[in-house]
Backbone bond lengths (Angstrom), bond angles and torsions (degrees), N, CA, C in turn:
res aa  C-N    CA-C-N  psi(-1)  N-CA   C-N-CA  omega(-1)  CA-C   N-CA-C  phi
1 M - - - 1.461 - - 1.527 111.45 -
2 R 1.316 114.81 -41.25 1.471 119.65 178.83 1.523 110.99 -64.15
3 K 1.314 116.40 -40.47 1.470 119.81 178.84 1.521 111.25 -64.25
4 A 1.293 117.67 -37.86 1.471 121.68 179.45 1.515 110.82 -64.17
5 A 1.358 115.43 -40.04 1.490 118.63 -179.97 1.503 110.65 -66.08
6 I 1.334 115.18 -42.19 1.472 118.34 178.70 1.521 110.72 -62.25
7 G 1.308 117.97 -40.08 1.465 122.28 179.79 1.515 111.34 -63.69
8 I 1.369 115.02 -41.06 1.485 118.03 -179.95 1.513 111.17 -64.01
9 V 1.356 116.48 -41.77 1.474 120.89 -179.89 1.529 110.39 -64.23
10 A 1.325 116.98 -43.27 1.466 120.96 -179.61 1.517 110.91 -64.25
11 A 1.331 116.50 -41.28 1.463 119.99 179.42 1.522 110.84 -64.09
12 A 1.342 114.61 -40.46 1.470 118.35 179.78 1.529 110.75 -64.64
13 A 1.344 115.18 -39.05 1.475 118.71 179.54 1.519 110.98 -64.62
14 L 1.342 115.21 -42.40 1.461 119.01 179.37 1.512 111.51 -65.18
15 M 1.311 118.22 -39.25 1.464 121.78 -179.76 1.534 111.54 -71.05
16 G 1.322 118.72 -29.58 1.471 121.91 -177.94 1.510 113.02 -80.12
17 T 1.301 117.81 -22.19 1.466 120.28 -176.38 1.514 112.82 -61.51
18 P 1.319 122.04 -48.71 1.468 121.56 179.60 1.515 112.12 -62.19
19 V 1.319 116.86 -36.09 1.467 120.50 -179.52 1.518 109.74 -62.45
20 A 1.324 117.33 -43.88 1.470 120.84 179.94 1.521 110.96 -63.87
21 H 1.321 117.20 -42.61 1.456 120.71 178.77 1.524 111.07 -62.99
22 A 1.311 118.01 -41.03 1.462 121.51 179.33 1.518 110.76 -63.09
23 A 1.330 117.92 -38.35 1.463 121.12 178.74 1.512 110.78 -66.12
24 D 1.347 115.28 -41.37 1.463 118.67 178.55 1.526 111.06 -61.43
25 I 1.319 115.91 -42.69 1.469 120.32 -178.80 1.522 110.54 -64.30
26 A 1.337 117.39 -40.11 1.457 121.38 -178.41 1.518 111.66 -65.14
27 L 1.340 117.82 -31.33 1.458 121.76 -176.12 1.523 112.33 -81.70
28 K 1.303 121.16 -18.15 1.459 123.80 -178.00 1.526 110.62 -80.04
29 A 1.386 117.15 125.13 1.462 121.43 178.66 1.523 109.89 -73.86
30 P 1.337 116.63 148.42 1.475 119.03 177.49 1.521 110.02 -66.47
31 P 1.310 118.43 147.75 1.470 120.53 179.81 1.521 111.31 -62.05
32 A 1.347 116.16 141.26 1.467 121.46 179.52 1.519 109.57 -65.17
33 P 1.329 116.98 140.46 1.472 119.13 179.58 1.527 110.53 -65.64
34 T 1.284 115.97 138.63 1.466 121.31 178.09 1.522 109.56 -77.41
35 P 1.372 118.35 123.39 1.473 119.24 -179.75 1.522 111.48 -62.27
36 T 1.319 115.27 140.58 1.457 120.19 179.98 1.524 109.48 -73.41
37 V 1.306 116.86 129.20 1.460 122.15 178.22 1.524 107.92 -105.08
38 F 1.333 115.72 121.81 1.458 121.45 -178.44 1.526 110.18 -100.43
39 S 1.306 115.85 155.82 1.465 120.90 176.39 1.523 109.70 -86.52
40 W 1.342 116.26 136.96 1.460 122.14 177.65 1.540 112.03 -85.23
41 T 1.311 118.25 -11.89 1.458 121.33 -173.42 1.528 111.64 -69.16
42 G 1.338 115.65 134.77 1.453 120.13 175.62 1.520 113.40 143.67
43 F 1.329 115.16 166.71 1.460 121.65 174.48 1.524 109.22 -78.88
44 Y 1.347 116.12 152.67 1.464 119.88 179.31 1.530 110.15 -148.11
45 F 1.343 114.33 160.33 1.459 121.83 178.59 1.525 107.59 -148.19
46 G 1.363 116.59 143.24 1.449 118.10 -179.36 1.515 113.02 -169.89
47 G 1.344 115.24 -168.19 1.455 121.73 -178.31 1.513 111.11 -130.21
48 N 1.337 115.79 162.17 1.458 121.26 -179.13 1.521 110.14 -142.95
49 V 1.337 116.05 157.48 1.455 122.39 178.74 1.522 108.32 -151.83
50 G 1.344 116.06 147.71 1.459 118.87 -179.42 1.514 111.40 178.32
51 G 1.328 115.52 -151.69 1.459 121.61 -179.70 1.515 110.42 -132.11
52 A 1.344 116.54 156.52 1.464 121.71 -178.86 1.518 109.51 -139.23
53 T 1.330 115.30 153.46 1.451 121.71 173.87 1.521 109.19 -130.31
54 G 1.330 116.76 141.72 1.454 121.45 -177.43 1.519 109.48 159.54
55 P 1.322 119.46 -171.08 1.460 126.35 -0.93 1.528 114.39 -83.69
56 D 1.343 118.78 7.04 1.466 122.78 176.97 1.528 111.12 46.74
57 V 1.330 115.81 63.11 1.456 121.73 -171.98 1.524 110.36 -123.41
58 S 1.324 117.32 146.56 1.462 122.84 170.62 1.527 108.69 -102.72
59 E 1.330 116.99 150.98 1.456 121.48 -176.76 1.529 109.44 -133.80
60 S 1.330 115.89 153.33 1.467 119.68 178.69 1.521 110.28 -147.94
61 W 1.336 114.10 154.55 1.470 121.79 -179.97 1.514 108.24 -134.44
62 T 1.324 116.82 135.35 1.460 121.51 -179.88 1.519 109.69 -139.29
63 E 1.332 115.32 132.64 1.459 120.35 171.42 1.528 107.88 -99.96
64 L 1.323 116.02 128.04 1.458 121.34 -178.77 1.529 110.28 -95.39
65 P 1.343 118.33 156.08 1.465 120.53 179.04 1.527 111.42 -59.48
66 G 1.336 114.63 144.47 1.454 119.74 -179.97 1.511 111.06 -171.03
67 P 1.336 116.24 -163.82 1.471 120.59 -175.10 1.519 114.31 -67.30
68 S 1.355 118.40 -15.48 1.464 119.73 -178.92 1.521 112.98 -80.27
69 G 1.316 117.69 -4.51 1.459 119.31 178.57 1.511 112.65 102.88
70 T 1.328 116.27 -154.95 1.466 122.90 -174.56 1.530 111.17 -60.01
71 P 1.323 118.26 126.91 1.471 120.36 -179.80 1.526 111.72 -69.07
72 H 1.308 115.20 154.46 1.465 121.08 172.15 1.524 109.48 -72.28
73 D 1.324 115.34 159.63 1.455 120.56 178.21 1.530 110.23 -66.62
74 P 1.337 117.58 144.06 1.475 120.37 179.10 1.526 111.60 -61.78
75 V 1.309 115.39 154.73 1.461 122.80 178.27 1.519 108.36 -122.85
76 N 1.328 116.55 130.01 1.466 122.07 177.77 1.518 109.57 -125.14
77 F 1.320 116.03 126.99 1.457 121.80 178.58 1.529 109.49 -104.79
78 A 1.334 116.82 137.63 1.462 121.70 -178.20 1.528 110.81 -73.47
79 H 1.338 115.37 166.83 1.470 121.02 177.55 1.529 110.02 -57.65
80 A 1.316 115.82 141.79 1.464 120.97 178.69 1.521 109.73 -145.86
81 S 1.333 115.75 148.11 1.466 121.97 179.16 1.516 109.66 -139.76
82 T 1.312 115.29 163.75 1.445 122.22 172.99 1.529 107.97 -140.98
83 T 1.308 118.25 173.01 1.458 122.06 178.88 1.520 110.00 -117.76
84 S 1.342 115.38 153.85 1.460 120.02 -178.11 1.522 110.25 -159.08
85 F 1.308 115.04 159.73 1.465 122.41 169.04 1.526 109.25 -64.07
86 I 1.329 116.05 147.75 1.457 121.36 172.01 1.527 107.84 -140.16
87 G 1.324 116.08 139.07 1.454 119.85 179.99 1.513 110.71 -162.88
88 G 1.331 116.23 151.90 1.456 118.47 -178.35 1.511 112.88 -178.56
89 I 1.321 115.28 -150.24 1.452 122.40 -175.80 1.523 109.53 -129.71
90 Q 1.334 115.96 158.45 1.456 121.74 174.74 1.528 109.21 -143.69
91 A 1.342 115.18 152.44 1.456 121.92 177.42 1.519 107.80 -149.19
92 G 1.329 116.51 149.48 1.456 118.46 -179.04 1.512 112.70 -174.91
93 Y 1.333 114.20 -169.53 1.461 121.54 179.29 1.520 109.22 -138.23
94 N 1.339 115.60 132.97 1.464 122.54 175.10 1.519 110.21 -109.29
95 W 1.327 115.06 140.28 1.459 120.89 172.22 1.518 108.13 -125.77
96 Q 1.341 116.20 113.76 1.458 120.41 178.18 1.516 108.17 -81.06
97 A 1.334 115.84 99.70 1.460 121.07 -174.73 1.514 112.72 -69.59
98 S 1.341 117.64 -30.23 1.467 122.61 178.71 1.521 107.69 -156.22
99 A 1.318 116.17 -172.92 1.461 119.40 -179.21 1.520 112.16 -62.83
100 N 1.338 117.67 -25.48 1.465 120.89 -172.96 1.524 114.90 -122.01
101 W 1.333 118.35 -0.81 1.463 120.19 -175.83 1.523 111.40 -127.59
102 L 1.341 114.19 140.86 1.466 121.17 178.62 1.526 109.61 -132.34
103 L 1.323 115.65 139.11 1.459 122.99 172.69 1.526 107.88 -122.82
104 G 1.333 116.59 141.28 1.456 118.37 -178.51 1.511 112.59 -158.87
105 V 1.326 114.83 173.66 1.458 122.16 175.90 1.524 107.40 -137.86
106 E 1.343 116.59 142.63 1.462 120.22 -176.42 1.522 110.55 -143.66
107 G 1.309 115.53 143.11 1.455 122.45 171.42 1.515 108.97 -120.58
108 D 1.346 117.08 143.40 1.454 119.70 179.89 1.524 110.58 -143.15
109 F 1.326 115.33 160.50 1.466 122.93 178.07 1.525 106.57 -142.30
110 S 1.356 116.55 126.87 1.462 120.99 -176.68 1.520 110.52 -132.84
111 W 1.325 115.66 136.68 1.457 122.07 175.31 1.524 109.28 -92.27
112 T 1.335 116.35 142.79 1.448 121.44 176.44 1.522 108.69 -155.67
113 S 1.329 117.04 -178.03 1.466 121.75 176.64 1.522 107.98 -152.21
114 L 1.322 115.35 84.30 1.463 122.34 -179.17 1.526 108.22 -105.87
115 A 1.326 117.00 112.42 1.469 120.24 -174.38 1.526 110.27 -132.91
116 V 1.332 115.77 136.28 1.461 122.09 173.65 1.527 108.81 -128.66
117 S 1.331 116.34 151.61 1.459 121.62 -178.82 1.522 109.34 -143.14
118 H 1.351 116.04 140.72 1.460 122.73 177.57 1.516 109.56 -129.87
119 T 1.327 116.47 146.06 1.464 121.88 175.08 1.521 109.59 -139.17
120 Q 1.303 115.43 131.71 1.465 122.33 172.70 1.523 108.13 -109.80
121 N 1.322 117.46 118.65 1.463 122.06 -176.39 1.531 109.14 -147.01
122 P 1.348 118.05 116.53 1.458 128.76 4.81 1.523 111.96 -95.56
123 L 1.335 116.27 178.27 1.451 122.60 172.79 1.532 109.71 -87.11
124 T 1.329 115.65 166.56 1.465 120.03 179.36 1.527 110.02 -134.45
125 I 1.319 115.21 158.35 1.466 122.85 169.76 1.523 107.18 -124.98
126 S 1.312 116.62 116.91 1.474 122.50 -175.90 1.524 111.13 51.93
127 G 1.314 115.79 38.82 1.457 121.75 178.12 1.514 114.64 83.96
128 L 1.313 119.19 -7.99 1.461 122.71 -179.92 1.524 109.81 -84.11
129 V 1.325 116.30 123.05 1.463 121.73 -178.55 1.524 109.77 -72.10
130 L 1.346 115.52 131.84 1.456 121.50 -177.53 1.529 110.40 -129.71
131 P 1.324 117.71 76.55 1.463 119.40 176.70 1.521 109.72 -79.84
132 P 1.347 119.81 163.43 1.463 124.21 -11.65 1.529 110.53 -83.81
133 S 1.301 117.42 124.16 1.463 122.00 -179.54 1.521 108.39 -154.50
134 F 1.333 116.80 150.32 1.458 119.12 179.98 1.529 111.05 -162.64
135 V 1.329 114.32 162.25 1.469 123.72 171.68 1.524 107.37 -127.83
136 T 1.327 116.09 132.24 1.465 122.18 175.36 1.528 109.01 -123.51
137 M 1.344 116.10 135.81 1.466 120.91 176.55 1.529 108.98 -135.49
138 N 1.335 115.42 132.70 1.468 122.29 -178.63 1.528 110.32 -125.85
139 E 1.336 115.28 153.09 1.468 121.66 173.33 1.520 108.58 -144.94
140 R 1.350 116.74 135.37 1.462 120.69 179.64 1.518 110.74 -140.02
141 V 1.327 116.00 134.22 1.467 123.56 174.98 1.521 108.00 -103.00
142 D 1.357 116.56 120.93 1.471 120.91 -177.25 1.521 112.91 -95.94
143 W 1.334 117.34 -33.78 1.469 119.43 177.31 1.519 110.52 -154.95
144 L 1.325 114.97 161.46 1.463 123.47 178.74 1.525 108.54 -132.51
145 S 1.332 115.98 145.63 1.457 120.85 177.67 1.524 108.57 -146.64
146 S 1.327 116.12 156.74 1.467 119.11 179.62 1.520 110.67 -155.48
147 I 1.339 114.53 156.86 1.465 123.07 169.71 1.524 105.53 -125.80
148 R 1.337 117.21 116.65 1.464 120.99 -169.97 1.527 112.20 -133.00
149 G 1.315 115.49 149.67 1.449 121.07 167.44 1.516 109.71 -86.62
150 R 1.332 116.70 156.76 1.469 121.11 178.72 1.522 109.16 -133.57
151 V 1.330 116.51 140.71 1.463 123.71 173.80 1.524 107.19 -129.32
152 G 1.346 116.39 125.52 1.451 119.99 -176.34 1.511 113.14 -125.87
153 I 1.332 115.58 148.58 1.464 123.73 172.45 1.519 107.12 -108.72
154 I 1.325 116.59 115.81 1.460 122.43 -175.92 1.530 109.13 -89.56
155 G 1.324 115.64 128.16 1.454 121.16 179.18 1.520 111.67 -110.06
156 A 1.333 115.56 -168.44 1.457 120.90 -179.78 1.519 110.82 -69.37
157 G 1.318 115.88 154.30 1.456 121.00 175.26 1.503 114.89 70.66
158 N 1.342 118.34 24.69 1.458 123.29 177.15 1.530 113.55 65.22
159 W 1.337 116.84 30.79 1.459 122.28 174.92 1.524 109.66 -100.24
160 M 1.344 116.26 150.22 1.451 120.38 179.13 1.532 110.37 -142.08
161 L 1.317 115.80 136.71 1.461 123.21 171.29 1.523 107.14 -104.55
162 F 1.358 117.73 129.77 1.461 119.36 -174.06 1.527 111.85 -136.33
163 G 1.330 114.72 155.43 1.449 123.52 170.45 1.521 109.07 -120.05
164 T 1.334 116.70 155.02 1.455 120.05 -174.74 1.523 110.41 -149.87
165 G 1.337 116.64 151.68 1.456 120.83 178.51 1.516 111.20 -169.26
166 G 1.342 115.82 153.74 1.459 119.52 179.29 1.514 112.07 172.03
167 V 1.327 116.14 -155.08 1.461 122.82 -176.91 1.531 109.09 -92.60
168 A 1.347 115.77 146.53 1.464 120.65 -177.96 1.518 110.59 -131.46
169 F 1.341 115.02 160.40 1.465 122.56 179.48 1.528 108.64 -137.50
170 E 1.340 116.41 148.15 1.459 120.68 175.46 1.521 110.32 -141.41
171 R 1.331 115.53 147.15 1.465 121.20 173.03 1.518 106.47 -94.56
172 L 1.330 116.23 117.88 1.458 122.68 -172.08 1.523 109.93 -120.43
173 K 1.330 116.60 129.46 1.455 122.39 175.75 1.533 108.64 -116.53
174 L 1.346 116.00 124.92 1.460 122.59 -175.71 1.521 109.83 -122.61
175 F 1.329 115.45 143.16 1.459 120.56 178.31 1.521 109.51 -144.08
176 G 1.335 116.19 135.74 1.452 121.67 174.85 1.512 110.08 -137.06
177 N 1.344 115.99 141.48 1.458 119.70 -177.09 1.526 109.52 -144.11
178 T 1.318 115.71 138.05 1.462 122.39 178.17 1.522 109.24 -128.42
179 V 1.334 116.69 131.63 1.458 121.56 177.16 1.521 108.97 -134.28
180 F 1.318 115.54 125.32 1.457 121.64 174.74 1.526 106.78 -142.53
181 P 1.336 117.20 87.54 1.464 120.11 -167.78 1.527 115.72 -80.27
182 V 1.325 120.88 8.31 1.471 120.80 178.38 1.519 109.37 -125.45
183 P 1.336 122.95 87.41 1.473 123.92 -1.20 1.526 110.81 -77.43
184 T 1.340 117.13 175.33 1.465 120.84 -179.59 1.530 109.66 -55.34
185 F 1.307 114.12 118.71 1.468 120.29 -174.01 1.512 107.26 -151.87
186 N 1.321 118.56 123.77 1.457 119.84 179.98 1.522 110.15 -159.74
187 G 1.298 115.19 165.22 1.456 121.81 176.75 1.514 109.43 -172.76
188 S 1.311 117.18 139.73 1.468 120.79 -179.13 1.519 110.27 -141.37
189 V 1.318 115.03 158.39 1.456 121.92 179.23 1.526 108.53 -141.89
190 A 1.335 117.30 142.46 1.465 123.44 176.66 1.524 108.05 -135.49
191 L 1.316 115.82 125.84 1.458 121.70 -178.78 1.523 109.65 -124.14
192 D 1.313 116.39 139.02 1.461 123.48 175.66 1.523 106.05 -130.05
193 T 1.327 117.25 106.74 1.463 120.10 -169.83 1.522 111.50 -140.54
194 T 1.322 116.12 159.75 1.465 122.81 173.11 1.527 108.21 -109.28
195 K 1.324 115.35 120.32 1.459 121.46 -177.19 1.531 110.19 -99.43
196 T 1.337 115.64 150.16 1.469 122.45 176.08 1.516 108.91 -112.30
197 G 1.340 116.42 137.33 1.459 121.24 -179.40 1.512 110.98 -154.83
198 W 1.317 116.31 -142.63 1.467 121.79 -177.53 1.522 110.28 -129.76
199 A 1.332 114.74 159.84 1.467 121.85 174.98 1.518 108.43 -140.59
200 A 1.335 117.04 141.48 1.464 122.01 178.87 1.519 108.90 -152.40
201 G 1.333 116.26 151.18 1.455 119.30 179.84 1.512 112.50 -176.95
202 A 1.333 115.21 -167.52 1.470 122.25 -178.50 1.516 108.28 -157.58
203 G 1.336 115.89 165.33 1.450 119.23 179.17 1.513 113.04 -173.46
204 V 1.322 114.72 -178.15 1.465 123.54 177.86 1.523 107.83 -125.36
205 E 1.332 116.55 134.16 1.460 120.96 -177.54 1.521 110.14 -130.45
206 Y 1.332 115.41 146.60 1.467 122.36 -178.62 1.520 109.65 -125.86
207 L 1.321 116.09 127.62 1.463 122.25 176.74 1.523 107.78 -92.20
208 A 1.343 115.97 97.19 1.462 120.78 -171.78 1.524 112.92 -69.61
209 N 1.329 116.74 -35.15 1.468 121.69 176.98 1.527 107.43 -157.48
210 A 1.307 116.97 -162.59 1.464 119.56 -175.37 1.521 113.00 -65.56
211 H 1.346 118.15 -14.66 1.459 119.83 -173.50 1.528 114.75 -125.43
212 W 1.326 119.40 -33.99 1.467 120.36 -170.63 1.527 111.97 -100.04
213 M 1.350 114.98 132.45 1.460 122.54 177.32 1.533 108.71 -122.23
214 L 1.332 117.01 135.36 1.458 123.63 -179.90 1.523 108.62 -122.52
215 R 1.335 117.01 140.99 1.468 118.89 -177.08 1.523 112.07 -147.28
216 V 1.329 113.78 159.74 1.461 124.21 167.86 1.519 105.85 -125.28
217 E 1.366 118.32 131.54 1.459 119.36 -176.68 1.521 112.34 -147.60
218 Y 1.328 113.85 157.37 1.461 123.37 175.09 1.516 108.17 -117.29
219 L 1.347 116.53 134.63 1.461 121.59 177.40 1.527 109.14 -133.08
220 A 1.327 115.84 135.40 1.464 122.35 173.53 1.521 108.59 -116.19
221 Y 1.345 115.61 143.01 1.457 122.44 -179.87 1.528 109.32 -124.23
222 G 1.326 117.07 146.45 1.453 121.35 176.52 1.517 110.89 -137.94
223 F 1.348 116.06 137.66 1.461 121.47 -177.21 1.526 109.92 -138.55
224 G 1.324 115.68 154.95 1.453 122.00 -175.62 1.519 113.57 -77.62
225 S 1.333 114.96 177.17 1.458 122.36 -176.93 1.531 111.18 -82.03
226 T 1.341 115.51 165.12 1.462 123.03 178.59 1.526 108.61 -139.30
227 S 1.315 117.31 141.17 1.464 120.65 177.27 1.529 109.79 -143.49
228 S 1.310 115.59 157.22 1.460 121.49 178.90 1.528 108.74 -150.71
229 T 1.320 116.68 135.46 1.461 122.01 178.30 1.528 108.97 -118.94
230 I 1.337 115.39 130.11 1.463 121.25 179.27 1.533 108.53 -126.82
231 I 1.332 116.52 167.17 1.460 122.26 174.03 1.527 107.75 -101.42
232 S 1.323 115.95 125.87 1.461 120.31 -175.77 1.521 112.39 -70.78
233 N 1.331 114.38 164.77 1.455 122.16 177.43 1.533 110.24 -96.74
234 T 1.309 116.47 149.88 1.473 122.26 176.97 1.521 108.40 -136.89
235 P 1.354 117.64 175.26 1.464 119.11 177.51 1.525 112.82 -58.88
236 I 1.335 117.32 -21.78 1.463 119.78 179.26 1.520 111.02 -69.08
237 G 1.340 115.97 -34.95 1.451 119.69 -179.71 1.517 111.67 156.30
238 P 1.332 117.36 172.45 1.466 121.03 178.88 1.530 111.40 -63.11
239 G 1.344 115.80 141.90 1.447 121.13 174.81 1.513 114.33 66.56
240 T 1.335 118.14 28.37 1.471 120.68 -179.14 1.523 112.50 -112.03
241 G 1.339 117.41 5.15 1.458 120.61 -177.05 1.508 113.36 -102.87
242 N 1.311 115.30 -155.90 1.459 121.94 -179.98 1.532 110.95 -79.86
243 P 1.325 117.24 152.83 1.466 119.90 173.48 1.535 110.88 -66.88
244 L 1.337 116.35 140.92 1.462 123.27 177.05 1.518 108.23 -119.53
245 S 1.329 116.77 128.36 1.464 121.44 -179.51 1.533 109.75 -111.53
246 F 1.331 115.97 121.83 1.462 123.20 175.70 1.532 107.66 -107.47
247 S 1.325 117.29 128.49 1.472 120.68 -178.04 1.531 109.99 -131.67
248 W 1.332 114.17 131.49 1.457 122.14 174.27 1.529 107.47 -114.90
249 G 1.317 117.54 122.76 1.463 121.09 -175.46 1.515 113.19 -75.33
250 Q 1.334 114.85 -176.48 1.460 120.57 177.37 1.525 109.50 -58.16
251 N 1.335 116.46 140.25 1.466 119.71 179.64 1.519 110.92 -122.96
252 T 1.307 115.65 146.75 1.463 122.46 178.63 1.524 109.46 -128.26
253 V 1.319 115.25 146.94 1.460 122.70 177.40 1.525 107.90 -128.58
254 Q 1.328 117.01 136.51 1.463 122.04 176.09 1.523 108.80 -120.94
255 S 1.322 115.65 139.25 1.467 119.28 -176.94 1.523 110.50 -140.07
256 G 1.323 114.38 149.60 1.455 122.78 170.83 1.513 108.37 -127.44
257 R 1.332 117.51 134.88 1.459 118.91 -175.40 1.519 111.89 -151.86
258 I 1.316 114.63 159.78 1.462 122.46 171.63 1.524 106.90 -110.97
259 A 1.325 115.91 149.55 1.471 119.35 -176.18 1.519 110.12 -145.55
260 A 1.305 115.09 149.79 1.453 123.18 173.38 1.524 108.40 -127.87
261 S 1.339 116.56 136.03 1.473 120.90 -178.06 1.528 109.25 -133.49
262 Y 1.333 115.21 145.46 1.461 121.58 174.96 1.530 108.56 -103.31
263 K 1.323 116.73 123.05 1.458 122.34 179.84 1.519 109.76 -94.35
264 F 1.318 116.08 128.61 1.457 121.17 -177.73 1.530 111.70 -84.32
């Protein structure tokens, strides 16, 4: 009888063991999938779109002493900016130096139309108003370009925070005009030039898969001043009046944009 009881207990223990193991297995959650980590290294090309504000420039006009007699009082225009669409292309190369650091270089070209205009009407001589007379000065930025280095900190989930800086270029169109018809007196200047300056900014970028990169970034641009001096016209003939100096101060442009790039 004792042997039978021992046998029953042993059989029950053997039969219960698989049941316990099955319960343990059912309660264990499946392991979380490991996120795919992509390499940032490689050449890329893409497009960008956004908005810009600028050129945030001050302007001034001065008539210098000359054969036309007493110069008019100087005119100074305060800083002014406008906003515009900006969009273009970018291309570059990324080198993932380690799991968390990236070094790269990028060139970009963006079209925009940032224009400001000032008019002083009428002009004065020693504070005396002399109508009809006026000075008009305009400035317009048609495009922006840059060549910049990039340094990035790579985080979890294929995200990167980066800073960037380098040399910049802008296509700048300038116009100044002076009219003082009593006596007939006028002079104008038009300049179409490419300026060199600097660009700097920062942004966040996401490597969506092995090829596509998406980003949001801020870029600021800065460029030097421009001036031009001409000899005004009088009833005697062209270039027989006083010298006129048109000056456009340093200008800055700020932009925010989104971009998508394909990595080869």
